[in-house]
C-alpha positions in Angstrom: -59.4 2.7 50.8 -56.5 2.4 48.3 -53.0 3.3 49.5 -51.2 5.9 47.5 -47.9 5.0 45.9 -46.3 7.5 48.2 -47.3 5.6 51.3 -46.2 2.3 49.8 -42.7 3.6 49.2 -40.6 4.0 46.0 -41.4 1.8 43.1 -38.5 -0.5 42.2 -37.8 -3.2 39.7 -35.3 -5.9 40.6 -32.8 -7.6 38.2 -35.4 -10.4 37.7 -38.1 -7.9 36.6 -40.2 -8.0 39.8 -42.0 -4.8 40.6 -42.1 -3.9 44.3 -42.3 -0.9 46.6 -39.8 0.0 49.4 -39.7 3.0 51.7 -36.2 2.2 52.8 -32.8 2.1 51.0 -32.8 -1.7 51.3 -32.2 -3.2 47.8 -33.6 -6.6 48.5 -36.6 -7.7 46.4 -39.2 -9.3 48.7 -40.4 -11.5 45.8 -36.9 -12.9 45.1 -36.5 -13.5 48.9 -39.6 -15.7 48.8 -38.2 -17.7 45.9 -34.9 -18.6 47.6 -34.1 -22.3 47.6 -35.1 -24.7 50.4 -32.2 -25.0 52.9 -31.5 -21.3 52.9 -34.0 -20.6 55.7 -31.1 -20.0 58.2 -30.2 -16.9 56.2 -33.6 -15.4 57.1 -32.6 -15.4 60.8 -29.8 -13.0 60.2 -29.8 -9.3 59.7 -29.7 -8.2 56.1 -26.0 -7.2 56.0 -24.9 -10.6 57.4 -27.2 -12.4 55.0 -25.8 -10.5 52.1 -22.2 -11.1 53.3 -22.8 -14.9 53.3 -24.6 -14.9 49.9 -21.8 -12.7 48.3 -19.3 -15.2 49.6 -21.2 -18.0 47.9 -22.5 -19.5 51.2 -26.2 -20.3 50.6 -26.6 -23.6 52.4 -25.7 -24.9 55.8 -23.5 -27.5 54.2 -21.5 -24.7 52.5 -21.4 -22.9 55.8 -20.0 -25.9 57.7 -16.9 -25.9 55.5 -15.9 -22.5 56.9 -14.2 -21.7 60.2 -15.6 -19.1 62.6 -12.7 -16.9 61.8 -13.4 -17.0 58.0 -17.1 -16.2 58.7 -16.2 -13.3 61.0 -13.8 -11.9 58.4 -16.7 -11.2 56.0 -17.8 -7.6 55.8 -21.3 -7.5 57.3 -20.9 -10.4 59.8 -20.6 -9.5 63.4 -20.2 -11.5 66.6 -23.9 -11.6 67.2 -24.4 -13.7 64.0 -22.2 -16.6 65.1 -24.6 -18.0 67.8 -27.4 -17.9 65.3 -25.3 -19.7 62.7 -24.0 -22.3 65.2 -27.6 -23.1 66.4 -28.8 -23.6 62.8 -25.8 -25.8 62.1 -26.4 -27.9 65.2 -30.1 -28.4 64.4 -28.9 -29.8 61.0 -26.3 -32.0 62.7 -23.4 -29.9 61.4 -20.8 -27.6 62.8 -18.3 -25.0 61.6 -15.0 -26.3 60.4 -12.1 -26.4 62.9 -9.6 -23.6 63.2 -7.2 -23.3 60.4 -3.6 -24.3 61.4 -0.5 -22.9 59.8 0.9 -25.5 57.4 4.5 -25.7 56.5 
């Protein structure tokens, strides 16, 4: 039995030319997600809004993440408090941690 296009969702084409079907409003191309660079696996542990927030801030690796403070990460639109333990665990497993608190400098 062949699924109809309607049951597979709406046909979409991503900016890279991949054709895929989605039944939700989520704009993420599943083919592009599979092609993400090694080292970005921690992003897959996060909800889509948190993942997009980090990616839009240019944070695509744990090393880049480790240069940010918890306050900087929480200030990103799409990141909530529930994301922090996930990020900290991923950093710890890689032998890294978030940067220390930013201090006012005179």
